[in-house]
Backbone bond lengths (Angstrom), bond angles and torsions (degrees), N, CA, C in turn:
res aa  C-N    CA-C-N  psi(-1)  N-CA   C-N-CA  omega(-1)  CA-C   N-CA-C  phi
1 M - - - 1.453 - - 1.521 109.73 -
2 S 1.289 114.87 141.74 1.460 119.54 178.47 1.528 109.65 -86.76
3 N 1.317 115.49 167.67 1.463 120.02 177.36 1.525 111.33 -60.87
4 E 1.315 116.64 -33.07 1.458 120.97 178.84 1.533 110.82 -64.24
5 D 1.334 116.38 -37.90 1.462 121.14 178.99 1.525 112.18 -69.54
6 L 1.312 117.50 -23.78 1.464 121.67 -176.23 1.528 113.58 -94.84
7 K 1.317 118.29 4.53 1.472 120.58 -177.75 1.521 112.72 -61.76
8 F 1.324 117.86 -27.81 1.456 121.15 -179.71 1.526 112.04 -73.54
9 L 1.320 117.44 -23.77 1.463 121.58 -171.99 1.528 113.97 -59.47
10 P 1.337 120.60 -49.13 1.468 118.41 -179.56 1.523 113.01 -63.07
11 Y 1.326 117.40 -35.17 1.462 120.23 179.96 1.528 110.99 -71.18
12 T 1.323 116.71 -36.21 1.463 120.50 176.03 1.522 110.26 -65.83
13 A 1.323 116.61 -45.17 1.464 120.75 178.73 1.525 111.23 -62.26
14 T 1.324 116.78 -39.26 1.469 121.47 177.77 1.526 109.93 -63.10
15 S 1.309 117.40 -44.84 1.467 121.24 179.85 1.521 111.31 -62.23
16 I 1.309 117.26 -44.86 1.472 121.33 179.48 1.525 110.31 -62.71
17 S 1.311 117.32 -42.38 1.461 121.58 179.85 1.524 111.50 -62.08
18 I 1.320 116.70 -43.92 1.467 120.88 -179.59 1.530 110.40 -66.54
19 V 1.317 117.40 -41.37 1.470 120.97 177.93 1.531 109.90 -62.58
20 S 1.323 117.71 -41.56 1.467 119.85 -179.58 1.524 111.65 -64.92
21 R 1.321 117.47 -35.79 1.472 120.34 175.96 1.524 110.27 -67.44
22 G 1.319 116.50 -36.12 1.464 120.04 176.41 1.523 111.42 -62.91
23 I 1.324 116.92 -41.75 1.465 121.52 177.39 1.527 109.79 -63.72
24 F 1.327 117.82 -43.36 1.466 122.73 177.56 1.527 109.84 -57.68
25 M 1.338 116.39 -45.46 1.461 120.21 -179.33 1.534 111.02 -65.96
26 Y 1.317 117.83 -38.86 1.458 121.48 178.41 1.528 110.12 -62.12
27 L 1.319 116.73 -45.30 1.471 120.24 179.94 1.519 111.51 -64.85
28 L 1.339 116.98 -38.30 1.463 119.93 175.48 1.520 110.13 -59.67
29 Y 1.328 116.34 -46.96 1.465 121.53 -178.16 1.531 110.81 -65.18
30 K 1.319 116.24 -44.92 1.459 121.12 -177.47 1.527 111.05 -63.41
31 N 1.326 117.47 -41.64 1.465 122.06 -176.49 1.520 113.36 -92.02
32 K 1.335 117.41 -2.53 1.464 122.75 -176.63 1.528 110.33 47.16
33 S 1.305 114.23 54.62 1.459 122.20 -172.17 1.529 112.94 -64.64
34 T 1.323 113.83 140.84 1.461 121.69 170.30 1.528 108.54 -129.65
35 N 1.302 115.78 18.22 1.450 122.51 -175.96 1.528 111.22 -64.54
36 S 1.330 116.05 126.11 1.462 120.74 179.86 1.522 111.61 -65.11
37 L 1.331 116.91 -30.87 1.468 119.24 178.05 1.516 111.15 -67.54
38 S 1.333 117.67 -35.43 1.464 120.26 176.54 1.524 110.24 -64.96
39 L 1.320 116.26 -40.04 1.457 120.23 178.79 1.526 110.25 -67.06
40 L 1.317 117.64 -43.01 1.469 121.31 177.49 1.524 110.08 -62.04
41 F 1.333 117.51 -42.01 1.462 121.77 176.48 1.523 110.56 -57.58
42 C 1.337 116.62 -44.82 1.469 120.62 179.73 1.521 110.97 -61.34
43 I 1.307 116.67 -46.12 1.472 120.90 -177.33 1.530 110.82 -64.64
44 L 1.321 116.77 -45.48 1.471 119.89 179.61 1.532 111.10 -65.97
45 S 1.309 116.66 -38.77 1.467 120.12 179.08 1.526 111.59 -67.64
46 I 1.327 116.99 -37.28 1.470 120.13 176.47 1.530 109.59 -63.28
47 S 1.328 116.79 -43.35 1.470 120.33 178.19 1.527 110.84 -60.92
48 S 1.307 115.96 -45.00 1.467 120.81 179.06 1.523 111.19 -61.92
49 S 1.313 117.12 -43.81 1.468 120.72 -179.21 1.528 111.74 -65.81
50 C 1.321 116.61 -34.78 1.470 119.61 175.94 1.530 110.50 -61.89
51 M 1.322 115.94 -41.58 1.468 119.76 177.73 1.527 111.11 -65.23
52 W 1.344 116.28 -40.01 1.459 120.19 178.30 1.518 111.39 -64.54
53 I 1.324 117.39 -37.99 1.466 119.72 177.81 1.522 109.87 -62.89
54 Y 1.316 117.14 -45.83 1.470 120.97 179.29 1.532 110.07 -57.76
55 Y 1.326 115.78 -47.86 1.468 121.00 179.56 1.531 111.11 -62.69
56 S 1.337 115.93 -44.43 1.465 120.62 -175.98 1.525 112.39 -68.03
57 V 1.315 117.08 -37.63 1.463 120.16 178.34 1.522 109.37 -64.19
58 N 1.328 117.04 -41.96 1.468 120.76 179.43 1.525 112.36 -66.48
59 N 1.332 116.83 -24.49 1.470 120.51 -179.72 1.527 112.97 -107.41
60 N 1.319 117.15 9.21 1.470 122.50 179.98 1.528 112.00 51.77
61 D 1.317 116.62 46.92 1.462 122.61 -178.96 1.536 109.16 -101.67
62 T 1.327 115.66 87.56 1.463 121.68 -174.51 1.533 113.96 -58.49
63 P 1.340 120.04 -45.26 1.469 118.39 179.79 1.538 112.96 -58.46
64 M 1.317 116.91 -40.06 1.472 119.42 179.35 1.519 111.37 -70.39
65 I 1.310 118.04 -34.25 1.465 120.96 177.13 1.526 109.19 -63.78
66 V 1.329 117.12 -45.68 1.463 121.55 179.44 1.519 110.30 -63.23
67 R 1.325 116.81 -47.23 1.456 121.88 -178.94 1.511 111.10 -59.70
68 S 1.324 116.54 -50.74 1.461 120.46 -176.01 1.521 111.98 -67.26
69 S 1.321 117.04 -38.84 1.464 120.30 178.25 1.525 111.07 -64.08
70 T 1.327 115.80 -44.45 1.460 120.29 178.37 1.521 110.62 -64.09
71 E 1.323 115.94 -42.55 1.462 120.10 -179.63 1.523 111.27 -62.77
72 I 1.324 117.56 -42.29 1.468 120.45 178.45 1.527 109.96 -60.28
73 T 1.313 116.74 -44.35 1.465 120.65 179.76 1.525 111.30 -61.35
74 L 1.331 116.56 -49.32 1.463 120.28 -178.49 1.525 112.07 -65.69
75 L 1.317 117.03 -40.15 1.464 120.09 179.51 1.527 111.99 -69.84
76 A 1.319 117.04 -34.37 1.469 119.74 176.79 1.528 109.91 -65.33
77 I 1.331 116.67 -42.31 1.468 120.47 176.05 1.531 110.15 -60.79
78 S 1.329 116.80 -43.37 1.466 121.05 179.05 1.526 111.32 -62.80
79 A 1.321 117.03 -43.11 1.467 120.66 -179.38 1.528 110.51 -63.44
80 V 1.318 116.99 -42.91 1.470 120.49 178.22 1.528 109.82 -62.33
81 Y 1.315 117.08 -40.79 1.463 121.45 179.32 1.532 111.09 -63.16
82 I 1.332 117.15 -43.52 1.470 121.20 178.91 1.522 110.19 -63.15
83 I 1.322 116.95 -45.71 1.468 120.75 -179.80 1.529 110.40 -63.07
84 K 1.332 116.94 -42.08 1.466 121.42 178.27 1.526 110.50 -59.83
85 N 1.333 117.20 -45.45 1.461 120.94 179.13 1.524 111.51 -64.42
86 K 1.329 117.13 -40.27 1.472 120.82 177.57 1.519 110.69 -61.08
87 Y 1.322 115.47 -45.31 1.455 121.05 -179.50 1.529 110.83 -61.88
88 Q 1.324 117.67 -43.56 1.459 121.68 179.51 1.524 111.33 -64.50
89 M 1.326 117.19 -40.41 1.465 120.12 178.54 1.517 111.19 -65.59
90 L 1.331 117.13 -42.33 1.463 120.33 178.65 1.525 110.64 -65.41
91 R 1.297 116.06 -39.87 1.458 120.89 179.93 1.527 110.91 -65.15
92 Q 1.312 117.71 -40.60 1.467 121.52 178.67 1.521 110.53 -68.02
93 A 1.318 116.29 -34.93 1.475 119.94 -178.32 1.532 111.10 -71.37
94 T 1.331 118.57 -26.29 1.455 121.14 -177.18 1.532 112.80 -91.64
95 I 1.324 117.74 -10.48 1.471 120.40 177.42 1.530 107.98 -77.48
96 L 1.310 114.62 122.57 1.454 119.81 -179.18 1.533 110.26 -86.01
97 P 1.325 117.32 138.21 1.462 119.50 177.70 1.525 110.38 -69.76
98 V 1.309 116.02 150.95 1.465 121.38 -179.36 1.495 111.00 -85.51
């Protein structure tokens, strides 16, 4: 395959990546997750995406810039949601019944 034939590949990979993050966010919302591993996953993925953005900007790789930027946004929203749920659970656990 020539490079011209492979031009669709980065855009397809970007689309799949964004859809998978959407599914992750849906499952977090549906399960009202407070899982520390989910939060750690979000933090590590945000760090990784930041590195990919730096690399992609230096190489003028637009699909990776779009993918990584979108992923950072979605993962940041997910991390805030997990922290919010954790805080609410801790707050409910510390309220004493009358």
